C-alpha positions, 0 to 999 in steps of 0.5 A: 466389126466396128462399135458405135454409140447412137444418142438420142436427143429430146427437143431440149438437147438432153440425151434421152436414150443411148443404143451401142451397136456393132455395125459393118461400116458407118453407112449401116450405122447411120441406117440403124440410128434412123430405124431405132429413132422413136417419136419425139427424139428430135436429134440423132448422133453417131459416135465411132470412137471419139468421133462424130460420124453422123448427126441430124439435124446436121446443125444440132449443138455439139455435146461431149461424148459421155466419159 
């Protein structure tokens, strides 16, 4: 099963939390990202390896994948 990193950013663009999850596919990872979203988190980015597969809002500024 593929592994995903889900990042939640605050209104200032700082990472406020991160979730690592194994999902069946990209769609499931997107659904999980929204299901786990907490109040006050304004942005979501979902990474599969070194590729962003989903972000909301879709025009959110890019941030590098933490090493």
